[in-house]
N, C-alpha and C positions, 0 to 999 in steps of 0.2 A: 108846962114850959119846962124845955130842956137845957143845960145851958151844957158848954163844956170849958176843961181846962186844958190848957197845952203846955208841955212844960220841956226844956232839954234837959233828956235820958240820962244823960252823964251828971253832970250838977247839980238838975233839979230848980231851974234857974226858971221862973212863971214867964211863960212867953205871952200868954192870954190868955184871958178868961169872960166868960160873959155869955147870953141866949144864944140860942138858934135861929137864926132867926133873918132879918135886918142887920143887927151886930155881929153874929158873924153869922156868915154863911156859905154853907157847904154847896159846891159846883163841879161837877168832872175831875171829886178827887180830892180838890183843894179847900180848904178853909178861907174864904177872904174876910177880912178883921180891920172895923173901923179902928180909927185909930185910940178913939175914947177905950177900946177892950185890950189895947195892947197894955201892956204888964213890965214893958222893957224899954229901953232906945238903944239896945245894942245892934239894930239895924240896920245896914248903911249899903246903899248899893254896890256893886261891883262892876258894874255899867259892861258886865255881860250880856248883848242884844239876847233877844226870843223872839220869834214867830209864830202867832196861831192865826190858821188861816182866815179862823171867823171872829177871836177876840183882839186880834190885832199885834199889835208890837210892847214888847216887858225886857224890863231888867230883873239880872239875877239879884241875888243880897243877901250877905255875907251876915254872921249875927258876931259881933266883940261879944265875947265875956270878962266879966270881971276882974276876970288870971288872967287877963291876957292872950288867951286861948280865943283864937276864929276858927268857926266853922264855916266854910264854904257852902254857897250855892243851896240855905237852907230853905230857903223863899224867896217871891220872886214879885214883883208889882209892875201890872200895866202901864206906863206912862202914855200910851197912847192908846186907848182904851176904845171897844164898838161901842156907839154910844147907846144903842139896845140893850145894852147888859148895866147898868148903873149900880147895882150891888159890887163891881169889878174896879169902877171907878177909883184910882190912885190909893187902892189898897192894899196890906201885906196879907198874901198869900202862902198859907202854908201848906204843903204838898201831907195827905194824912200816910202817905208812903215812905217815907222819909226816916230813913235807920235812928237818926238823933233825935227825935220826935215822939214823946209820948203824950195821948190822948185821953182824958179820961169822961166821960157824958154824966154828968149826973143830972 
């Protein structure tokens, strides 16, 4: 079984750690993370909306770090998801290509 560890690049803050599969699901360039595998409580919705034609409505999320720094639009969450994709329902999604995220598979 493959696990993934996701960190904030500049501070080394652990954002998520867990198994690839139902816990952390890779889909279309994002990692959709169950709450159980999130290792920070710093994600906050900034209420900037987005629309995907087939996954439906989402909001962008900022990461609030302990030192007061805020990383804008680092994650997203589908708050009105397509019922055909249960692995994205109300999960924090981290884009693989975000410049402030570091991903380690082990």
